[in-house]
LUMMI-447085 format. One record per residue: y, z, x of N, C-alpha, C in turn; residue in three letters. Coordinates in pm, whole numbers, always signed. Each point is the difference from the previous one (the first is absolute). Example, Ala and Ser with C-alpha at 12.3 -4.5 7.8 and 13.67 -1.06 7.14 Angstrom:
BEGIN
<node <-569 +780 +1319> <+119 +0 -89> <+120 +0 +90> ala> <node <+105 -72 -35> <+119 +6 +82> <+109 +73 -77> ser> 
This chain:
BEGIN
<node <-143 +6 +112> <+138 -6 -111> <+135 -19 +91> met> <node <-26 +113 +95> <+122 -23 +115> <+38 -105 +65> glu> <node <-119 -83 +21> <+4 -118 +72> <+50 -96 -68> lys> <node <-16 -12 -165> <+60 -67 -59> <+155 -12 -26> asn> <node <+35 +133 -33> <+144 +43 -4> <+67 -52 +106> ser> <node <-75 +18 +139> <+65 -26 +153> <+40 -165 -32> ser> <node <-111 -40 -25> <+9 -142 +5> <+113 -104 -112> phe> <node <+0 +65 -109> <+99 -36 -102> <+122 -8 +59> cys> <node <+40 +163 +20> <+127 +31 +103> <+45 -95 +83> phe> <node <-128 -6 +109> <+75 -118 +116> <-32 -157 -20> ser> <node <-27 -35 -151> <-23 -119 -15> <+156 -5 -97> asn> <node <+36 +81 -63> <+120 +8 -69> <+124 -11 +107> leu> <node <-20 +104 +96> <+106 -3 +93> <+11 -123 +87> ser> <node <-108 -78 +41> <+26 -134 +54> <+62 -74 -99> ser> <node <-23 -50 -133> <+55 -54 -72> <+166 +5 -29> asn> <node <+18 +117 +18> <+135 +52 -41> <+120 -66 +45> leu> <node <-11 -36 +152> <+103 -120 +62> <+25 -98 -96> pro> <node <-141 -84 -26> <+20 -131 -55> <+46 +10 -133> ile> <node <-44 +115 -63> <+51 +22 -164> <+182 +5 +37> thr> <node <+18 +86 +88> <+156 +9 -15> <+90 -127 +57> cys> <node <-100 -59 +57> <+77 -164 +60> <-3 -77 -124> leu> <node <-114 +0 -86> <+25 -100 -109> <+63 +56 -93> ile> <node <+33 +122 -15> <+110 +63 -93> <+139 -36 +6> thr> <node <+31 +21 +144> <+128 -43 +84> <+48 -131 -20> phe> <node <-110 -108 +0> <+13 -127 +14> <+24 -35 -154> ile> <node <-86 +52 -113> <+44 -20 -149> <+109 +38 -49> thr> <node <+26 +120 +70> <+153 +54 -86> <+99 -98 +76> ile> <node <+2 -26 +137> <+60 -99 +48> <+60 -122 -72> phe> <node <-130 -69 -13> <-19 -160 -86> <+81 +30 -104> leu> <node <-36 +124 -93> <+59 +47 -142> <+165 -5 +17> his> <node <+22 +31 +112> <+158 +51 -25> <+61 -161 +61> arg> <node <-76 -23 +90> <+65 -160 +27> <+17 -101 -141> val> <node <-80 +0 -67> <-35 -65 -131> <+106 +29 -75> leu> <node <-2 +150 -43> <+135 +26 -67> <+106 -38 +40> asn> <node <-1 +22 +141> <+174 -79 +38> <+50 -124 -38> val> <node <-118 -81 +40> <+27 -129 -39> <-4 -36 -118> ile> <node <-41 +74 -100> <+5 -4 -134> <+143 -8 -74> tyr> <node <+55 +136 +86> <+119 +56 -47> <+155 -54 +89> arg> <node <-51 -104 +109> <+71 -65 +58> <+75 -84 -74> thr> <node <+143 -38 +1> <+88 -66 -61> <-7 +47 -144> gly> <node <-12 +108 -53> <+50 +32 -150> <+108 +130 +35> lys> <node <+38 -13 -110> <+149 +90 -12> <-38 +135 +78> pro> <node <+80 +77 +66> <+15 +146 +50> <+13 +105 -118> leu> <node <+41 -26 -93> <+18 +88 -120> <+77 +119 +69> gly> <node <-68 +104 -55> <+89 +137 +53> <+6 +17 +129> lys> <node <-83 -38 +77> <-12 +27 +118> <+141 -19 +86> arg> <node <+114 -89 -42> <+105 -40 +64> <+104 -36 -127> val> <node <+108 +116 +33> <+113 -27 -73> <+32 -101 +5> ser> <node <+84 -72 -110> <+85 -132 +8> <+164 +46 +83> pro> <node <+29 +119 -12> <+94 +2 +96> <-2 +80 +157> gln> <node <-110 +10 +3> <-10 +52 +120> <-42 -99 +147> arg> <node <+92 +17 +78> <-16 -107 +133> <-119 +7 +66> pro> <node <-71 -136 +55> <-114 -11 +38> <-7 -55 +138> leu> <node <-70 +115 +96> <+36 -75 +132> <-88 -135 +44> ser> <node <+93 -94 +45> <-93 -116 +28> <+3 -53 +87> thr> <node <-138 -33 +64> <-19 -80 +118> <+26 -157 -12> leu> <node <+46 -58 +112> <+36 -151 -4> <-29 -25 +115> ile> <node <-118 -125 +7> <-40 -60 +103> <+69 -143 +64> val> <node <+54 +29 +98> <+65 -139 +17> <-70 -68 +119> leu> <node <+4 -141 -6> <-65 -77 +95> <+110 -133 +50> gly> <node <-70 -80 +130> <+79 -68 +49> <+3 -128 -72> ser> <node <+109 -85 +46> <+2 -129 -70> <+65 +31 -157> gly> <node <-54 -82 -107> <+78 -22 -112> <-79 +143 -81> gly> <node <-67 +89 +63> <-27 +155 -57> <+105 +62 -52> his> <node <+45 +17 +99> <+122 +97 -11> <+124 -59 -85> thr> <node <+20 -132 +21> <+128 -74 -60> <-21 -13 -176> ala> <node <-164 +32 -45> <-27 +12 -121> <+5 +130 -74> glu> <node <-29 +73 +92> <+6 +163 -28> <+116 +19 -22> met> <node <+105 -16 +107> <+154 +29 -39> <+42 -41 -125> ile> <node <-26 -146 -53> <+54 -38 -124> <-78 +66 -122> asn> <node <-126 +74 +6> <-37 +72 -107> <+63 +140 +43> leu> <node <+22 +51 +84> <+57 +118 +1> <+142 +9 -29> leu> <node <+94 -121 -11> <+112 -8 -68> <-5 +0 -141> leu> <node <-105 +19 -79> <+7 -15 -146> <-99 +136 -40> val> <node <-11 +93 +132> <-70 +131 -59> <+84 +102 -21> leu> <node <-59 +106 -107> <+112 +98 -34> <-16 +78 +112> arg> <node <+84 +31 +86> <+26 +79 +119> <-24 +127 -28> lys> <node <+49 +34 -113> <+26 +178 -25> <-125 +34 -42> glu> <node <-105 -99 -52> <-103 +29 -63> <-113 +2 +126> arg> <node <-22 -84 +103> <-57 -6 +108> <+60 +45 +125> phe> <node <-12 +135 +4> <+79 +71 +122> <-91 +97 +5> thr> <node <-21 +80 +139> <+50 -55 +136> <-82 -140 +12> pro> <node <+65 -75 +99> <-84 -158 +7> <-52 +18 +161> arg> <node <-134 -26 +36> <-30 +0 +115> <-63 -150 +49> phe> <node <+114 -42 +75> <-33 -134 +59> <-115 -22 +140> tyr> <node <-106 -94 -15> <-111 +32 +116> <+7 -175 +15> ile> <node <-10 -30 +154> <-32 -135 +32> <-78 +38 +124> ala> <node <-42 -94 +62> <-100 -36 +111> <+77 +75 +130> ala> <node <-80 +53 +78> <+71 +34 +129> <+88 -104 +85> ala> <node <-44 -121 -19> <+102 -85 +95> <+59 -80 -86> thr> <node <+31 +26 -161> <+114 -46 -89> <+115 +87 -2> asp> <node <+78 +0 +106> <+155 +51 -31> <+102 -58 -94> asn> <node <-14 -158 +4> <+78 -87 -87> <-14 +50 -142> met> <node <-89 +8 -60> <-69 +81 -131> <+97 +116 -30> ser> <node <-34 +113 +65> <+77 +145 -4> <+139 -32 +33> leu> <node <+54 -74 +44> <+154 -60 +59> <+17 -42 -170> gln> <node <-54 -62 -66> <+71 -72 -118> <-1 +115 -127> lys> <node <-103 +71 +34> <-21 +129 -95> <+118 +99 -6> ala> <node <+13 +10 +137> <+140 +90 +14> <+135 -39 -26> arg> <node <+2 -123 +38> <+118 -102 -92> <+0 +28 -157> val> <node <-90 +10 -53> <-23 +11 -145> <+48 +130 -24> leu> <node <-77 +80 +64> <+27 +164 -68> <+180 +20 +50> glu> <node <+23 -8 +112> <+176 +9 +19> <+61 -87 -88> asn> <node <-35 -111 -64> <+57 -37 -108> <+28 +81 -111> ser> <node <-107 +47 -27> <-17 +103 -137> <+56 +126 -16> leu> <node <-1 +44 +179> <+60 +141 -5> <+142 -37 -46> ala> <node <+77 -107 +50> <+127 -39 -38> <+42 -5 -116> asp> <node <-118 -11 -106> <+42 +7 -146> <+17 +120 -66> ser> <node <+106 +55 -72> <-28 +128 -77> <-89 +33 -87> ser> <node <-90 -113 -55> <-105 +58 -85> <-124 +37 +68> glu> <node <-25 -34 +142> <-84 +26 +61> <+21 +126 +128> thr> <node <+82 +63 +4> <+36 +79 +90> <-76 +116 -21> lys> <node <-74 +56 +127> <-78 +92 +21> <-154 -1 -16> gly> <node <-7 -133 -32> <-158 -76 +39> <-41 -31 +134> leu> <node <-112 +66 +19> <-49 -18 +123> <-111 -94 +61> ser> <node <-13 -48 +118> <-86 -101 +58> <-40 +49 +120> ala> <node <-123 -34 +38> <-30 +3 +144> <-103 -113 +18> glu> <node <+20 -18 +149> <-58 -125 +62> <-129 +52 +85> phe> <node <-117 -63 -21> <-119 +15 +114> <-34 -135 +14> met> <node <-76 +33 +103> <-86 -150 +55> <-144 +86 +16> gln> <node <-123 -145 -14> <-121 +48 -1> <-64 -114 +110> ile> <node <-100 +73 +40> <-92 -92 +104> <-47 -110 -71> tyr> <node <-21 -125 +37> <-98 -114 -23> <-149 +26 -6> arg> <node <-61 -60 -84> <-130 -1 +39> <-41 -105 +85> ser> <node <+88 -106 +19> <-47 -104 +86> <+124 -90 +31> arg> <node <+56 +7 +110> <+86 -94 +38> <-12 -162 +12> glu> <node <+56 -95 -17> <+7 -163 -1> <-99 -20 +148> val> <node <-102 -36 +16> <-61 -63 +105> <-69 +132 +103> gly> <node <-29 +112 -80> <-47 +122 +46> <-173 -35 +1> gln> <node <-67 +37 +123> <-136 -45 -8> <-76 +108 -110> ser> <node <-114 -46 -28> <-64 +89 -128> <-100 +86 +62> tyr> <node <+21 +23 +130> <-57 +84 +66> <+41 +164 -3> val> <node <+175 -9 +13> <+88 +122 -18> <+15 -24 -156> thr> <node <-54 -67 -68> <+91 -7 -166> <-62 +127 -65> phe> <node <-141 +36 +44> <-57 +138 -74> <+66 +118 +43> val> <node <+65 -2 +126> <+61 +145 +50> <+154 +6 -71> trp> <node <+48 -118 -7> <+124 -21 -16> <+23 +36 -181> thr> <node <-110 -57 -58> <-10 +20 -157> <-40 +155 -30> thr> <node <-65 +88 +105> <-21 +140 -22> <+132 +85 +37> leu> <node <+67 -31 +83> <+123 +29 +56> <+112 -31 -154> val> <node <-43 -98 -43> <+134 -55 -108> <-24 +85 -120> ala> <node <-125 +0 -29> <-65 +81 -137> <+48 +162 +12> met> <node <-22 +65 +127> <+37 +144 +14> <+149 +31 -16> ala> <node <+57 -111 +70> <+175 +20 -21> <+28 -18 -132> his> <node <-47 -118 -77> <-7 -11 -143> <-11 +138 -53> ala> <node <-103 +61 -16> <-49 +134 -36> <+105 +85 -5> leu> <node <+59 +21 +151> <+109 +105 +44> <+103 -27 -89> trp> <node <+70 -147 -10> <+103 -26 -57> <+23 +51 -166> leu> <node <-136 -48 -79> <-20 +28 -115> <-12 +152 -37> met> <node <-75 +82 +82> <+3 +159 -1> <+125 +44 -25> ile> <node <+81 -47 +103> <+154 +22 +25> <+67 -37 -129> lys> <node <+6 -124 -45> <+61 -69 -92> <-43 +97 -146> ile> <node <-124 -33 -43> <-64 +1 -119> <+70 -66 -112> arg> <node <+50 -118 +9> <+83 -100 -79> <-72 +30 -149> pro> <node <+88 -16 -109> <-21 -16 -151> <-54 -158 -42> gln> <node <+73 -75 +76> <+42 -137 -16> <-19 -79 +147> val> <node <-97 -91 -8> <-5 -104 +82> <+50 -151 -8> val> <node <+80 -64 +80> <+80 -118 -33> <-47 -102 +128> leu> <node <-84 -95 -31> <-36 -98 +132> <-12 -117 -78> cys> <node <-21 -117 +84> <+29 -143 -40> <-79 -90 +114> asn> <node <-106 +67 +86> <-73 -122 +60> <-21 +46 +130> gly> <node <+80 +95 +102> <-22 +3 +145> <-150 +59 +0> pro> <node <-60 -1 +131> <-135 +50 -27> <+15 +150 +81> gly> <node <+120 +32 -4> <+28 +170 +24> <+7 +55 -104> thr> <node <-11 -63 -144> <-43 +70 -109> <-103 +43 -68> cys> <node <-113 -40 +130> <-150 -17 -79> <-49 +144 +66> ile> <node <+37 +38 +111> <-64 +177 +5> <+82 +79 -95> pro> <node <+134 -11 +7> <+88 +94 -98> <-55 +20 -125> leu> <node <-34 -148 -65> <-55 +6 -143> <-137 +51 -7> cys> <node <-75 -27 +117> <-153 +66 -27> <+4 +164 -30> val> <node <+94 +37 +110> <+9 +131 +26> <+46 +116 -115> ile> <node <+110 -95 -77> <+83 +18 -120> <-121 +23 -147> ala> <node <-94 -141 +51> <-101 +8 -140> <-111 +130 +58> phe> <node <-7 +75 +115> <-72 +84 +15> <+69 +121 -47> phe> <node <+110 +35 +34> <+46 +99 -52> <+1 +30 -145> phe> <node <-22 -94 -78> <-24 -18 -138> <-129 +45 -37> lys> <node <-97 -33 +66> <-132 +15 -12> <-8 +180 +0> val> <node <+46 +37 +141> <-31 +139 +26> <+117 +86 -32> val> <node <+63 -39 -121> <+130 +72 -61> <+93 +71 +120> gly> <node <+38 -56 +117> <+93 +47 +52> <+150 -54 -55> ile> <node <+2 -151 -45> <+123 -28 -65> <-6 -148 -70> arg> <node <+67 +9 -134> <-22 -153 -66> <+88 -84 +54> trp> <node <-4 -109 +59> <+84 -94 +50> <+11 -112 -78> ser> <node <+76 -33 -53> <+8 -148 -116> <+1 -89 +153> ser> <node <-79 -84 -32> <+40 -138 +112> <+5 -100 -36> ile> <node <+126 -99 +13> <+65 -107 -41> <+3 -106 +68> phe> <node <-78 -122 -3> <-5 -81 +90> <+52 -122 -39> tyr> <node <+87 -75 +31> <+83 -115 -41> <-56 -132 +118> val> <node <-67 -61 -57> <-43 -122 +103> <+102 -74 +81> glu> <node <-20 -65 +90> <+139 -55 +33> <+39 -152 -78> ser> <node <+97 -78 -30> <+37 -91 -43> <-67 -138 +47> ile> <node <-3 +37 +137> <-82 -111 +81> <-148 -45 -60> ala> <node <-61 +113 -25> <-139 -17 -92> <-1 -70 -94> arg> <node <-7 -112 -6> <-11 -124 -102> <-122 -15 -61> val> <node <-122 +0 +97> <-92 -52 -60> <-116 +118 +13> lys> <node <+0 +93 +101> <-82 +107 +32> <+63 +129 +30> gly> <node <-67 +103 -29> <+43 +140 +41> <-16 +1 +178> leu> <node <+106 +120 +67> <-18 -4 +114> <-121 +98 +16> ser> <node <-39 +37 +159> <-95 +54 +22> <+13 +148 -67> leu> <node <+134 +55 +63> <+3 +122 -92> <+26 +22 -166> ser> <node <+26 -83 -42> <+29 -12 -154> <-185 -19 -53> gly> <node <-29 -91 +62> <-160 -22 -55> <-75 +121 +17> leu> <node <+10 +92 +131> <-89 +121 -7> <+66 +79 -105> leu> <node <+109 +56 -19> <+68 +60 -99> <-47 -37 -126> leu> <node <+6 -116 -40> <-24 -20 -111> <-186 +1 -49> tyr> <node <-66 -58 +100> <-147 +13 -12> <-61 +131 -32> lys> <node <+62 +81 +105> <-53 +176 -6> <+83 +69 -79> leu> <node <+99 -60 -111> <+67 +57 -96> <+73 +124 +32> arg> <node <+69 -7 +114> <+48 +126 +71> <+185 +4 -73> ile> <node <+37 -127 -11> <+143 +6 -39> <-8 +34 -138> ala> <node <+73 +89 -76> <+61 +31 -117> <+37 -95 -67> asp> <node <+83 -81 +53> <+74 -142 -67> <+38 -102 +119> gln> <node <-73 -125 -53> <-37 -92 +107> <+122 -147 -59> phe> <node <+98 -23 +57> <+61 -98 -28> <-2 -117 +72> phe> <node <-9 -160 -64> <+16 -113 +86> <+132 -65 -72> val> <node <+21 -109 +64> <+107 -71 -24> <+13 -140 -60> gln> <node <-102 -56 -5> <-66 -121 -51> <-76 +20 -129> trp> <node <+12 -88 -83> <-78 +25 -101> <-151 -91 +12> pro> <node <-42 -65 +66> <-133 -26 +57> <-80 +128 +67> gln> <node <+91 +86 +94> <-79 +107 +34> <-26 +73 -90> leu> <node <+70 +49 -88> <-15 +86 -131> <-113 -65 -45> gln> <node <-21 -108 -60> <-126 -45 -71> <-97 -7 +104> arg> <node <-34 +12 +168> <-70 +20 +44> <-41 +127 +17> lys> <node <+102 +78 +2> <-42 +122 -11> <+34 +96 -114> tyr> <node <-57 +3 -100> <+57 +82 -140> <+56 +120 +25> pro> <node <-35 +77 +81> <+39 +132 -29> <+142 +33 +86> arg> <node <+1 -130 +50> <+175 -14 +77> <+109 +18 -131> ala> <node <+118 +36 +12> <+139 -26 -65> <+71 -79 +81> his> <node <+84 -69 -132> <+121 -70 +90> <+111 +94 -23> met> 
């Protein structure tokens, strides 16, 4: 009798880690599916319509920043504040344009007292970089992105295509899953994308990470029916 009891206890103890792992994975997957289901739906009572929302704005080289600046010009500045601008570590021009925008806003009476911060993030891969070193730089970029997201914990994320937005959006989605912060992700595809999405847009669309996904051409909306115009 004692041998049988010892055998049952030993068998239960050996299976306990596996049972805990399966339980954890099940709970985690259920949470992921729940977040995907709630993504894009109104926040309801969780956010007051009058309360300012901390906003992360991802900038990119070339036309990405120019398009983002045009978008910010029609943004309700008093609603989306404080604003945190992030660009790649090698992209000083984008942050300079953002500073010019914020300085012009600071001169207007209606936006006095609003705050903005400017930050840079490591790129996962530079143009022409060897794939041998790509894994290391990607890990460094992800760690840096995680540190920035923990520091900022934005309620809103605005992005429009630069590759630097991917780790930030993935971490924002992870924060939703584990309950750290619910960040609403708004992705606006570049107007230059006429027939197909950019790689960043395709990833965010297929993985259902973005709460609201916008395209600027009707043929793209027909091709990707969950997108808005």
